[in-house]
PyMOL CGO cylinders between C-alpha atoms (Angstrom):
from pymol import cmd
from pymol.cgo import CYLINDER

trace = [
    CYLINDER, -52.45, 243.76, -41.32, -52.67, 244.02, -37.55, 0.3, 1, 1, 1, 1, 1, 1,
    CYLINDER, -52.67, 244.02, -37.55, -49.54, 244.42, -35.46, 0.3, 1, 1, 1, 1, 1, 1,
    CYLINDER, -49.54, 244.42, -35.46, -48.76, 243.67, -31.82, 0.3, 1, 1, 1, 1, 1, 1,
    CYLINDER, -48.76, 243.67, -31.82, -49.30, 247.39, -31.14, 0.3, 1, 1, 1, 1, 1, 1,
    CYLINDER, -49.30, 247.39, -31.14, -52.82, 247.08, -32.58, 0.3, 1, 1, 1, 1, 1, 1,
    CYLINDER, -52.82, 247.08, -32.58, -53.46, 244.14, -30.28, 0.3, 1, 1, 1, 1, 1, 1,
    CYLINDER, -53.46, 244.14, -30.28, -52.31, 246.21, -27.30, 0.3, 1, 1, 1, 1, 1, 1,
    CYLINDER, -52.31, 246.21, -27.30, -54.79, 248.95, -28.19, 0.3, 1, 1, 1, 1, 1, 1,
    CYLINDER, -54.79, 248.95, -28.19, -57.65, 246.47, -28.56, 0.3, 1, 1, 1, 1, 1, 1,
    CYLINDER, -57.65, 246.47, -28.56, -56.79, 244.93, -25.20, 0.3, 1, 1, 1, 1, 1, 1,
    CYLINDER, -56.79, 244.93, -25.20, -56.68, 248.39, -23.61, 0.3, 1, 1, 1, 1, 1, 1,
    CYLINDER, -56.68, 248.39, -23.61, -60.17, 249.12, -24.97, 0.3, 1, 1, 1, 1, 1, 1,
    CYLINDER, -60.17, 249.12, -24.97, -61.35, 245.87, -23.42, 0.3, 1, 1, 1, 1, 1, 1,
    CYLINDER, -61.35, 245.87, -23.42, -59.76, 246.83, -20.12, 0.3, 1, 1, 1, 1, 1, 1,
    CYLINDER, -59.76, 246.83, -20.12, -61.49, 250.23, -20.16, 0.3, 1, 1, 1, 1, 1, 1,
    CYLINDER, -61.49, 250.23, -20.16, -64.84, 248.53, -20.77, 0.3, 1, 1, 1, 1, 1, 1,
    CYLINDER, -64.84, 248.53, -20.77, -64.37, 246.53, -17.56, 0.3, 1, 1, 1, 1, 1, 1,
    CYLINDER, -64.37, 246.53, -17.56, -64.25, 249.60, -15.29, 0.3, 1, 1, 1, 1, 1, 1,
    CYLINDER, -64.25, 249.60, -15.29, -67.12, 249.45, -12.77, 0.3, 1, 1, 1, 1, 1, 1,
    CYLINDER, -67.12, 249.45, -12.77, -69.08, 252.54, -13.81, 0.3, 1, 1, 1, 1, 1, 1,
    CYLINDER, -69.08, 252.54, -13.81, -68.52, 251.76, -17.48, 0.3, 1, 1, 1, 1, 1, 1,
    CYLINDER, -68.52, 251.76, -17.48, -69.94, 248.27, -16.94, 0.3, 1, 1, 1, 1, 1, 1,
    CYLINDER, -69.94, 248.27, -16.94, -73.06, 249.77, -15.37, 0.3, 1, 1, 1, 1, 1, 1,
    CYLINDER, -73.06, 249.77, -15.37, -73.37, 252.25, -18.22, 0.3, 1, 1, 1, 1, 1, 1,
    CYLINDER, -73.37, 252.25, -18.22, -72.93, 249.55, -20.85, 0.3, 1, 1, 1, 1, 1, 1,
    CYLINDER, -72.93, 249.55, -20.85, -75.49, 247.34, -19.14, 0.3, 1, 1, 1, 1, 1, 1,
    CYLINDER, -75.49, 247.34, -19.14, -78.04, 250.14, -19.01, 0.3, 1, 1, 1, 1, 1, 1,
    CYLINDER, -78.04, 250.14, -19.01, -77.57, 251.26, -22.61, 0.3, 1, 1, 1, 1, 1, 1,
    CYLINDER, -77.57, 251.26, -22.61, -77.13, 247.80, -24.09, 0.3, 1, 1, 1, 1, 1, 1,
    CYLINDER, -77.13, 247.80, -24.09, -79.58, 245.73, -22.08, 0.3, 1, 1, 1, 1, 1, 1,
    CYLINDER, -79.58, 245.73, -22.08, -82.03, 247.89, -20.13, 0.3, 1, 1, 1, 1, 1, 1,
    CYLINDER, -82.03, 247.89, -20.13, -82.78, 250.90, -22.31, 0.3, 1, 1, 1, 1, 1, 1,
    CYLINDER, -82.78, 250.90, -22.31, -85.32, 250.02, -25.00, 0.3, 1, 1, 1, 1, 1, 1,
    CYLINDER, -85.32, 250.02, -25.00, -87.18, 253.21, -25.92, 0.3, 1, 1, 1, 1, 1, 1,
    CYLINDER, -87.18, 253.21, -25.92, -90.60, 252.48, -27.37, 0.3, 1, 1, 1, 1, 1, 1,
    CYLINDER, -90.60, 252.48, -27.37, -91.02, 255.93, -28.90, 0.3, 1, 1, 1, 1, 1, 1,
    CYLINDER, -91.02, 255.93, -28.90, -89.11, 258.96, -30.06, 0.3, 1, 1, 1, 1, 1, 1,
    CYLINDER, -89.11, 258.96, -30.06, -90.32, 260.83, -26.98, 0.3, 1, 1, 1, 1, 1, 1,
    CYLINDER, -90.32, 260.83, -26.98, -89.00, 258.10, -24.71, 0.3, 1, 1, 1, 1, 1, 1,
    CYLINDER, -89.00, 258.10, -24.71, -85.70, 258.19, -26.58, 0.3, 1, 1, 1, 1, 1, 1,
    CYLINDER, -85.70, 258.19, -26.58, -85.49, 261.96, -26.16, 0.3, 1, 1, 1, 1, 1, 1,
    CYLINDER, -85.49, 261.96, -26.16, -85.84, 261.56, -22.39, 0.3, 1, 1, 1, 1, 1, 1,
    CYLINDER, -85.84, 261.56, -22.39, -82.37, 260.03, -22.14, 0.3, 1, 1, 1, 1, 1, 1,
    CYLINDER, -82.37, 260.03, -22.14, -80.88, 263.26, -23.50, 0.3, 1, 1, 1, 1, 1, 1,
    CYLINDER, -80.88, 263.26, -23.50, -82.22, 265.41, -20.69, 0.3, 1, 1, 1, 1, 1, 1,
    CYLINDER, -82.22, 265.41, -20.69, -79.51, 266.34, -18.19, 0.3, 1, 1, 1, 1, 1, 1,
    CYLINDER, -79.51, 266.34, -18.19, -82.02, 265.71, -15.39, 0.3, 1, 1, 1, 1, 1, 1,
    CYLINDER, -82.02, 265.71, -15.39, -82.43, 262.08, -16.45, 0.3, 1, 1, 1, 1, 1, 1,
    CYLINDER, -82.43, 262.08, -16.45, -80.30, 260.00, -14.04, 0.3, 1, 1, 1, 1, 1, 1,
    CYLINDER, -80.30, 260.00, -14.04, -79.32, 257.65, -16.88, 0.3, 1, 1, 1, 1, 1, 1,
    CYLINDER, -79.32, 257.65, -16.88, -78.13, 260.47, -19.14, 0.3, 1, 1, 1, 1, 1, 1,
    CYLINDER, -78.13, 260.47, -19.14, -74.62, 260.06, -17.76, 0.3, 1, 1, 1, 1, 1, 1,
    CYLINDER, -74.62, 260.06, -17.76, -74.63, 256.37, -18.74, 0.3, 1, 1, 1, 1, 1, 1,
    CYLINDER, -74.63, 256.37, -18.74, -75.87, 257.22, -22.22, 0.3, 1, 1, 1, 1, 1, 1,
    CYLINDER, -75.87, 257.22, -22.22, -73.19, 259.84, -22.77, 0.3, 1, 1, 1, 1, 1, 1,
    CYLINDER, -73.19, 259.84, -22.77, -70.45, 257.61, -21.38, 0.3, 1, 1, 1, 1, 1, 1,
    CYLINDER, -70.45, 257.61, -21.38, -71.23, 254.70, -23.71, 0.3, 1, 1, 1, 1, 1, 1,
    CYLINDER, -71.23, 254.70, -23.71, -71.85, 256.71, -26.87, 0.3, 1, 1, 1, 1, 1, 1,
    CYLINDER, -71.85, 256.71, -26.87, -68.78, 258.91, -26.46, 0.3, 1, 1, 1, 1, 1, 1,
    CYLINDER, -68.78, 258.91, -26.46, -66.61, 255.88, -25.62, 0.3, 1, 1, 1, 1, 1, 1,
    CYLINDER, -66.61, 255.88, -25.62, -67.52, 254.10, -28.83, 0.3, 1, 1, 1, 1, 1, 1,
    CYLINDER, -67.52, 254.10, -28.83, -67.30, 257.23, -30.94, 0.3, 1, 1, 1, 1, 1, 1,
    CYLINDER, -67.30, 257.23, -30.94, -63.84, 257.94, -29.52, 0.3, 1, 1, 1, 1, 1, 1,
    CYLINDER, -63.84, 257.94, -29.52, -62.80, 254.33, -30.08, 0.3, 1, 1, 1, 1, 1, 1,
    CYLINDER, -62.80, 254.33, -30.08, -64.00, 254.44, -33.70, 0.3, 1, 1, 1, 1, 1, 1,
    CYLINDER, -64.00, 254.44, -33.70, -61.64, 257.35, -34.30, 0.3, 1, 1, 1, 1, 1, 1,
    CYLINDER, -61.64, 257.35, -34.30, -58.66, 255.05, -33.69, 0.3, 1, 1, 1, 1, 1, 1,
    CYLINDER, -58.66, 255.05, -33.69, -59.03, 252.98, -36.87, 0.3, 1, 1, 1, 1, 1, 1,
    CYLINDER, -59.03, 252.98, -36.87, -60.38, 255.95, -38.82, 0.3, 1, 1, 1, 1, 1, 1,
    CYLINDER, -60.38, 255.95, -38.82, -57.10, 257.74, -38.15, 0.3, 1, 1, 1, 1, 1, 1,
    CYLINDER, -57.10, 257.74, -38.15, -54.87, 254.72, -38.61, 0.3, 1, 1, 1, 1, 1, 1,
    CYLINDER, -54.87, 254.72, -38.61, -54.00, 254.24, -34.94, 0.3, 1, 1, 1, 1, 1, 1,
    CYLINDER, -54.00, 254.24, -34.94, -55.32, 250.67, -34.98, 0.3, 1, 1, 1, 1, 1, 1,
    CYLINDER, -55.32, 250.67, -34.98, -56.01, 248.19, -37.76, 0.3, 1, 1, 1, 1, 1, 1,
    CYLINDER, -56.01, 248.19, -37.76, -59.62, 248.58, -38.95, 0.3, 1, 1, 1, 1, 1, 1,
    CYLINDER, -59.62, 248.58, -38.95, -60.19, 244.87, -39.54, 0.3, 1, 1, 1, 1, 1, 1,
    CYLINDER, -60.19, 244.87, -39.54, -58.95, 243.97, -36.07, 0.3, 1, 1, 1, 1, 1, 1,
    CYLINDER, -58.95, 243.97, -36.07, -61.03, 246.71, -34.49, 0.3, 1, 1, 1, 1, 1, 1,
    CYLINDER, -61.03, 246.71, -34.49, -64.19, 245.61, -36.28, 0.3, 1, 1, 1, 1, 1, 1,
    CYLINDER, -64.19, 245.61, -36.28, -63.53, 241.96, -35.45, 0.3, 1, 1, 1, 1, 1, 1,
    CYLINDER, -63.53, 241.96, -35.45, -63.15, 242.66, -31.73, 0.3, 1, 1, 1, 1, 1, 1,
    CYLINDER, -63.15, 242.66, -31.73, -65.36, 245.64, -30.96, 0.3, 1, 1, 1, 1, 1, 1,
    CYLINDER, -65.36, 245.64, -30.96, -68.78, 244.37, -31.99, 0.3, 1, 1, 1, 1, 1, 1,
    CYLINDER, -68.78, 244.37, -31.99, -70.47, 246.28, -29.20, 0.3, 1, 1, 1, 1, 1, 1,
    CYLINDER, -70.47, 246.28, -29.20, -69.98, 249.51, -31.14, 0.3, 1, 1, 1, 1, 1, 1,
    CYLINDER, -69.98, 249.51, -31.14, -71.96, 248.05, -34.05, 0.3, 1, 1, 1, 1, 1, 1,
    CYLINDER, -71.96, 248.05, -34.05, -74.57, 246.70, -31.64, 0.3, 1, 1, 1, 1, 1, 1,
    CYLINDER, -74.57, 246.70, -31.64, -75.14, 250.12, -30.04, 0.3, 1, 1, 1, 1, 1, 1,
    CYLINDER, -75.14, 250.12, -30.04, -75.34, 251.87, -33.41, 0.3, 1, 1, 1, 1, 1, 1,
    CYLINDER, -75.34, 251.87, -33.41, -77.71, 249.20, -34.77, 0.3, 1, 1, 1, 1, 1, 1,
    CYLINDER, -77.71, 249.20, -34.77, -79.90, 249.39, -31.68, 0.3, 1, 1, 1, 1, 1, 1,
    CYLINDER, -79.90, 249.39, -31.68, -80.42, 253.15, -31.73, 0.3, 1, 1, 1, 1, 1, 1,
    CYLINDER, -80.42, 253.15, -31.73, -79.63, 254.46, -35.23, 0.3, 1, 1, 1, 1, 1, 1,
    CYLINDER, -79.63, 254.46, -35.23, -83.17, 254.58, -36.59, 0.3, 1, 1, 1, 1, 1, 1,
    CYLINDER, -83.17, 254.58, -36.59, -84.86, 256.03, -33.52, 0.3, 1, 1, 1, 1, 1, 1,
    CYLINDER, -84.86, 256.03, -33.52, -82.04, 258.49, -32.89, 0.3, 1, 1, 1, 1, 1, 1,
    CYLINDER, -82.04, 258.49, -32.89, -82.04, 259.76, -36.45, 0.3, 1, 1, 1, 1, 1, 1,
    CYLINDER, -82.04, 259.76, -36.45, -85.83, 260.08, -36.35, 0.3, 1, 1, 1, 1, 1, 1,
    CYLINDER, -85.83, 260.08, -36.35, -85.62, 262.00, -33.07, 0.3, 1, 1, 1, 1, 1, 1,
    CYLINDER, -85.62, 262.00, -33.07, -82.73, 264.29, -33.96, 0.3, 1, 1, 1, 1, 1, 1,
    CYLINDER, -82.73, 264.29, -33.96, -82.42, 264.36, -37.74, 0.3, 1, 1, 1, 1, 1, 1,
    CYLINDER, -82.42, 264.36, -37.74, -78.69, 263.70, -37.32, 0.3, 1, 1, 1, 1, 1, 1,
    CYLINDER, -78.69, 263.70, -37.32, -76.55, 260.68, -38.10, 0.3, 1, 1, 1, 1, 1, 1,
    CYLINDER, -76.55, 260.68, -38.10, -76.21, 258.59, -34.95, 0.3, 1, 1, 1, 1, 1, 1,
    CYLINDER, -76.21, 258.59, -34.95, -72.64, 257.65, -34.05, 0.3, 1, 1, 1, 1, 1, 1,
    CYLINDER, -72.64, 257.65, -34.05, -71.17, 259.10, -37.26, 0.3, 1, 1, 1, 1, 1, 1,
    CYLINDER, -71.17, 259.10, -37.26, -67.64, 257.82, -36.60, 0.3, 1, 1, 1, 1, 1, 1,
    CYLINDER, -67.64, 257.82, -36.60, -68.89, 254.28, -36.12, 0.3, 1, 1, 1, 1, 1, 1,
    CYLINDER, -68.89, 254.28, -36.12, -71.06, 254.61, -39.22, 0.3, 1, 1, 1, 1, 1, 1,
    CYLINDER, -71.06, 254.61, -39.22, -68.09, 255.77, -41.28, 0.3, 1, 1, 1, 1, 1, 1,
    CYLINDER, -68.09, 255.77, -41.28, -66.03, 252.84, -40.04, 0.3, 1, 1, 1, 1, 1, 1,
    CYLINDER, -66.03, 252.84, -40.04, -68.79, 250.33, -40.82, 0.3, 1, 1, 1, 1, 1, 1,
    CYLINDER, -68.79, 250.33, -40.82, -69.46, 251.87, -44.21, 0.3, 1, 1, 1, 1, 1, 1,
    CYLINDER, -69.46, 251.87, -44.21, -65.83, 251.26, -45.13, 0.3, 1, 1, 1, 1, 1, 1,
    CYLINDER, -65.83, 251.26, -45.13, -66.15, 247.49, -44.80, 0.3, 1, 1, 1, 1, 1, 1,
    CYLINDER, -66.15, 247.49, -44.80, -68.55, 245.23, -46.68, 0.3, 1, 1, 1, 1, 1, 1,
    CYLINDER, -68.55, 245.23, -46.68, -68.18, 242.59, -43.97, 0.3, 1, 1, 1, 1, 1, 1,
    CYLINDER, -68.18, 242.59, -43.97, -69.01, 245.12, -41.24, 0.3, 1, 1, 1, 1, 1, 1,
    CYLINDER, -69.01, 245.12, -41.24, -71.98, 246.41, -43.24, 0.3, 1, 1, 1, 1, 1, 1,
    CYLINDER, -71.98, 246.41, -43.24, -73.39, 242.89, -43.49, 0.3, 1, 1, 1, 1, 1, 1,
    CYLINDER, -73.39, 242.89, -43.49, -72.78, 242.31, -39.78, 0.3, 1, 1, 1, 1, 1, 1,
    CYLINDER, -72.78, 242.31, -39.78, -74.45, 245.63, -38.93, 0.3, 1, 1, 1, 1, 1, 1,
    CYLINDER, -74.45, 245.63, -38.93, -77.54, 244.79, -40.99, 0.3, 1, 1, 1, 1, 1, 1,
    CYLINDER, -77.54, 244.79, -40.99, -77.81, 241.34, -39.40, 0.3, 1, 1, 1, 1, 1, 1,
    CYLINDER, -77.81, 241.34, -39.40, -77.55, 242.78, -35.89, 0.3, 1, 1, 1, 1, 1, 1,
    CYLINDER, -77.55, 242.78, -35.89, -80.06, 245.50, -36.74, 0.3, 1, 1, 1, 1, 1, 1,
    CYLINDER, -80.06, 245.50, -36.74, -82.54, 242.86, -37.92, 0.3, 1, 1, 1, 1, 1, 1,
    CYLINDER, -82.54, 242.86, -37.92, -82.09, 240.80, -34.74, 0.3, 1, 1, 1, 1, 1, 1,
    CYLINDER, -82.09, 240.80, -34.74, -82.52, 243.89, -32.60, 0.3, 1, 1, 1, 1, 1, 1,
    CYLINDER, -82.52, 243.89, -32.60, -85.74, 244.88, -34.36, 0.3, 1, 1, 1, 1, 1, 1,
    CYLINDER, -85.74, 244.88, -34.36, -87.25, 241.58, -33.26, 0.3, 1, 1, 1, 1, 1, 1,
    CYLINDER, -87.25, 241.58, -33.26, -85.96, 242.04, -29.72, 0.3, 1, 1, 1, 1, 1, 1,
    CYLINDER, -85.96, 242.04, -29.72, -87.26, 245.63, -29.60, 0.3, 1, 1, 1, 1, 1, 1,
    CYLINDER, -87.26, 245.63, -29.60, -90.71, 244.42, -30.62, 0.3, 1, 1, 1, 1, 1, 1,
    CYLINDER, -90.71, 244.42, -30.62, -90.68, 241.90, -27.76, 0.3, 1, 1, 1, 1, 1, 1,
    CYLINDER, -90.68, 241.90, -27.76, -89.57, 244.46, -25.20, 0.3, 1, 1, 1, 1, 1, 1,
    CYLINDER, -89.57, 244.46, -25.20, -92.06, 247.09, -26.36, 0.3, 1, 1, 1, 1, 1, 1,
    CYLINDER, -92.06, 247.09, -26.36, -94.88, 244.53, -26.30, 0.3, 1, 1, 1, 1, 1, 1,
    CYLINDER, -94.88, 244.53, -26.30, -93.92, 243.53, -22.77, 0.3, 1, 1, 1, 1, 1, 1,
    CYLINDER, -93.92, 243.53, -22.77, -94.04, 247.19, -21.67, 0.3, 1, 1, 1, 1, 1, 1,
    CYLINDER, -94.04, 247.19, -21.67, -97.56, 247.64, -23.05, 0.3, 1, 1, 1, 1, 1, 1,
]
cmd.load_cgo(trace, "trace")
C-alpha cells in the first residue's frame, strides 16, 4: 500500500518531467520521433545526431525511475498508476529497438511491467494503439 512518502516521490518525478529541456526531450521522443525502419531507429543512437541527447535523457530517466519500485523505494502499484509515460515509451520502441540491437529495450521498465498483470494488459493495449499510429505516421512520410 502506498504511503505519503511514495506520493512525494511520484510528485518529484512529475516535477522533474516539467523541466524545460526534459519537456523538449519528452516531446521529441514521444511525439516527433517515429522511425519507419531499423536504420532510421539506429540513427538516433549516433552521437552526431542532434536528437541523441533527447533520446538518452528520456530513456535513462524512465529506466532510473523504474528502479525505484523495483528496489522498494516507491510502491509499484502507485508508480504504475501514475507513470504511464514509461509504458508508452517502451511500447512505442520495444519491437524496433530489439530488432535493431538484439537487446531488451528498457529492461527495468519491462521487469516492472512483467510483475503486474494489470500493467501487462495496459502495455499491450498501448502497444496496439501505437502500431496503428505508427502506420499512419510512416504512410504520411512516404
